[in-house]
C-alpha atoms as one frame of an Amber mdcrd trajectory, in Angstrom:
protein
  -5.642  -9.472  13.724  -3.353 -12.489  13.446  -1.099 -12.867  16.531   2.550
 -13.573  15.670   2.493 -16.777  17.703  -0.203 -18.217  15.416   1.737 -17.238
  12.315   4.903 -18.811  13.724   3.075 -22.087  14.335   2.226 -22.535  10.649
   4.372 -24.282   8.067   5.059 -23.008   4.582   6.786 -24.957   1.836  10.351
 -23.704   1.399  10.806 -21.323  -1.558   7.056 -21.270  -2.135   5.450 -17.932
  -3.082   4.031 -17.538   0.436   7.393 -18.267   2.074   9.147 -15.757  -0.183
   6.448 -13.179   0.515   6.758 -13.528   4.294  10.558 -13.557   4.464  11.667
 -10.185   5.834   8.099  -8.832   5.907   6.738  -6.555   8.634   3.587  -7.396
  10.562   1.690  -4.708  12.479  -0.703  -5.664  15.249  -2.226  -4.243  18.393
  -1.490  -6.566  21.251  -1.600  -7.003  25.004   0.772  -4.619  26.742   2.228
  -7.395  28.910   3.582  -9.046  25.733   5.954  -6.082  25.320   6.665  -5.186
  28.941   6.916  -8.730  30.344   6.616  -9.580  34.022   6.846  -5.918  35.039
   3.357  -5.273  33.612   0.787  -4.491  36.323  -1.906  -6.629  34.715   0.423
  -9.630  34.542   1.557  -9.043  38.129  -2.055  -9.071  39.286  -2.586 -12.272
  37.285   0.408 -13.933  38.974  -0.870 -12.964  42.441  -4.168 -14.807  41.988
  -4.709 -18.054  43.835  -6.361 -21.224  42.602  -9.426 -20.347  44.699 -10.379
 -17.732  42.072 -10.787 -20.335  39.328 -12.760 -22.574  41.676 -15.031 -19.663
  42.575 -15.646 -18.862  38.884 -16.578 -22.465  38.139 -18.934 -22.527  41.119
 -20.931 -19.689  39.571 -21.674 -21.690  36.403 -24.135 -24.575  36.191 -22.881
 -28.081  35.271 -22.263 -28.746  31.595 -25.074 -30.197  29.536 -23.032 -33.257
  28.545 -22.253 -34.038  32.187 -18.493 -33.596  31.761 -16.478 -31.982  34.488
 -15.136 -28.460  33.915 -11.430 -27.889  33.513  -9.684 -27.939  36.871  -6.560
 -25.778  36.972  -3.458 -26.764  38.867  -2.574 -25.139  42.165  -0.007 -22.936
  40.403  -2.132 -22.160  37.343  -1.787 -18.358  37.499   1.929 -18.609  38.169
   2.612 -21.031  35.325   0.184 -19.941  32.601   0.080 -16.683  30.610  -3.218
 -14.873  29.900  -4.783 -15.595  26.530  -4.467 -13.305  23.524  -6.184  -9.908
  23.997  -7.217 -10.760  27.551  -6.186  -7.270  28.695  -8.606  -5.776  26.128
 -11.402  -7.995  27.465 -10.578  -6.852  31.002 -10.656  -3.188  29.948 -13.973
  -3.709  28.137 -15.567  -5.053  31.308 -14.089  -2.253  33.403 -15.292   0.379
  30.913 -18.814  -0.990  31.100 -18.689  -1.123  34.904 -17.202   2.347  35.509
 -19.534   4.018  32.994 -22.527   2.303  34.577 -21.551   3.721  37.964 -21.059
   7.192  36.423 -24.445   7.035  34.679 -26.193   5.988  37.892 -24.473   8.724
  39.907 -24.579  11.635  37.458 -27.468  10.701  35.222 -27.430  10.216  31.484
 -27.224   7.101  29.352 -24.805   4.279  29.960 -23.493   4.528  26.414 -22.687
   8.218  26.674 -20.626   7.696  29.819 -18.703   4.842  28.189 -17.034   7.374
  25.839 -16.531   9.928  28.646 -14.896   7.781  31.315 -11.138   7.620  30.656
  -8.958   5.503  32.946  -5.624   3.709  32.949  -6.398   0.161  31.902  -4.484
  -3.041  31.358  -4.103  -2.355  27.611  -3.179   1.321  28.027  -4.851   4.636
  28.710  -8.525   4.072  27.871  -9.979   7.031  25.999 -12.233   7.437  22.991
 -12.114   9.676  19.905 -15.089  12.009  20.133 -15.593  12.880  16.466 -19.119
  14.201  16.853 -20.722  11.108  15.320 -22.468   9.157  18.062 -22.361   5.977
  15.987 -18.556   5.803  15.528 -16.935   6.796  18.827 -13.963   4.479  18.507
 -11.122   4.101  20.931  -8.293   6.569  20.375  -5.576   4.605  18.497  -2.872
   6.579  20.313  -4.027   4.950  23.550  -3.275   1.457  22.200   0.150  -0.144
  22.074   1.003  -1.439  18.601   3.930  -3.625  17.649   5.815  -4.196  14.418
   7.068  -7.746  14.039   9.812  -8.783  11.645   9.140 -12.191  10.074  12.431
 -14.057   9.744  13.036 -17.579   8.406  13.746 -19.875  11.335  14.409 -23.428
  10.145  13.280 -25.996   7.600  11.910 -29.293   8.919  12.531 -32.722   7.450
   9.472 -32.378   5.188  10.861 -29.262   3.514   8.535 -26.819   5.242   9.780
 -23.407   6.340   9.059 -22.012   9.781   9.246 -18.345  10.681  10.202 -16.384
  13.748   8.332 -13.169  14.604  10.739 -10.679  16.182   9.433  -7.488  17.770
  11.403  -4.647  16.141   9.390  -1.535  17.088   6.477  -0.397  19.232   3.996
   2.437  18.759   2.573   4.313  21.717   1.236   7.849  22.269   1.780   8.807
  18.627   5.451   7.772  18.324   7.379   4.720  17.121  10.227   3.316  19.236
  12.652   0.881  17.612  13.844  -2.062  19.693  16.054  -4.073  17.309  17.110
  -3.791  13.667  14.763  -5.032  10.966  16.148  -7.861   8.813  14.960  -7.708
   5.206  14.390 -10.517   2.681  18.051 -10.511   1.601  19.218 -11.238   5.155
  20.688  -7.770   5.770  19.562  -4.779   7.789  20.171  -2.414   4.868  16.912
  -0.965   3.597  16.526  -2.258   0.024  15.582   0.002  -2.819  12.060  -0.551
  -4.143  11.944  -2.859  -7.105  10.902  -0.754 -10.070   9.705  -2.489 -13.179
  11.098  -0.629 -16.158   8.500  -0.467 -18.886   9.615   0.314 -22.414   7.674
   3.348 -23.634   8.763   2.744 -27.247  10.095   6.249 -27.616  11.536   7.264
 -30.974  15.294   6.768 -30.932  17.566   9.741 -31.570  18.843   8.335 -34.865
  15.336   7.727 -36.228  14.205  11.138 -34.959  17.171  12.885 -36.638  16.577
  11.004 -39.909  12.861  11.822 -39.886  13.422  15.511 -39.203  16.117  15.669
 -41.893  13.873  14.039 -44.514  10.920  16.242 -43.527  13.028  19.404 -43.757
  14.653  18.309 -47.016  11.283  17.443 -48.579   9.677  20.683 -47.412  12.596
  22.771 -48.682  12.713  20.957 -52.052   8.941  21.333 -52.545   8.977  25.062
 -51.689  11.919  25.663 -54.051  10.110  23.731 -56.779   6.905  25.717 -56.244
   8.802  29.022 -56.389  10.644  27.915 -59.540   7.339  26.929 -61.169   5.824
  30.284 -60.332   8.804  32.143 -61.743   8.923  30.010 -64.901   5.154  29.760
 -65.424   5.260  31.725 -68.715   8.001  29.633 -70.300   6.854  27.133 -72.923
   8.119  23.941 -71.192   6.251  24.895 -68.010   3.096  26.290 -69.588   2.686
  23.148 -71.710   2.646  21.008 -68.514  -0.085  23.099 -66.898   1.509  25.139
 -64.042  -1.674  25.048 -61.938  -1.647  21.251 -62.008   2.059  21.200 -61.067
   1.432  23.660 -58.221  -1.299  21.369 -56.892   1.190  18.490 -56.888   3.634
  20.656 -54.946   0.893  21.665 -52.478  -0.148  18.036 -51.884   3.472  16.940
 -51.486   4.033  19.778 -48.999   1.099  18.560 -46.876   2.509  15.015 -46.864
   5.963  16.313 -45.897   4.541  18.410 -43.040   2.732  15.336 -41.675   6.159
  13.868 -40.808   6.627  16.566 -38.155   3.386  15.468 -36.430   4.654  11.928
 -35.745   8.328  12.702 -35.063   7.897  13.881 -31.452   6.974  12.146 -28.185
   7.062  12.794 -24.417  10.826  12.325 -24.371  11.205  15.300 -26.713   9.309
  17.547 -24.300   5.867  17.514 -25.892   2.905  17.539 -23.543  -0.004  15.149
 -23.843  -2.158  17.910 -25.316   0.457  18.758 -27.951   0.820  15.080 -28.883
  -2.954  14.738 -29.198  -3.046  17.716 -31.575  -0.193  16.250 -33.629  -1.918
  12.869 -33.879  -5.136  14.583 -34.966  -3.374  16.599 -37.702  -1.316  13.706
 -39.108  -4.052  11.742 -40.965  -5.582  14.930 -42.376  -2.289  16.274 -43.705
  -1.104  12.955 -45.102  -4.382  11.681 -46.575  -5.530  14.999 -48.078  -2.060
  15.608 -49.502  -1.998  12.103 -50.976  -5.418  12.621 -52.604  -4.372  15.973
 -54.075  -1.209  14.444 -55.523
């Protein structure tokens, strides 16, 4: 998870692919509840009420550093001036979960781990509860008990070196299975109007209507002319001019020409004309047989 503050602290060259990608983008992250609720958050209030003696007590519990350097000494108003670190409320809830479940295991019996998934409580990061999916190895925390935020990345300013900075604006929060919008989302074009998805139009190379009409006309004309010729040959087979030219041979030429003419129908249709993939496959399979066998017969 990349906190918005870290993303905002980075520079990206103006009009670079990364800068264009981030402009108007949405960033989803689970975060400390006090980031959204501010000073009214109970965890942050408890933090503000701590005195400097707490930090001194914590340091007194740790041995001196190996390099001999002195530990960090906070100011007298440290808790009033500083904000808890990222995900500190989750760390606090982790410690409390371990502590409360340990007490439950000692009092009621059972393993510590089992009670960790069966000890719900209201924590600093939300209502602590786990998803009991029946698999003891993947009892994760219920996502509906975590507060999520959607941040809108907006271009902020360009420094003297030509690097773009971004501002992460909280536009919506997710809690207890529902999203709540806070402010409008600004998209890459600088407006709040939801843009239509960019669709890349790919040419499918469909047969144009004019070519389709010409092909069907030629196929029909050829088929009709060949059938008329075959009928005429059959009717005139006993006349001298026809019998001299071997009617059977002429009929074979008509039959081969008919097969070649019919092959035009197999390649004159596509998906745009309503043919299914199976029908097109059958047409493609018939085309070489009709054309090649007809050509050989002719």
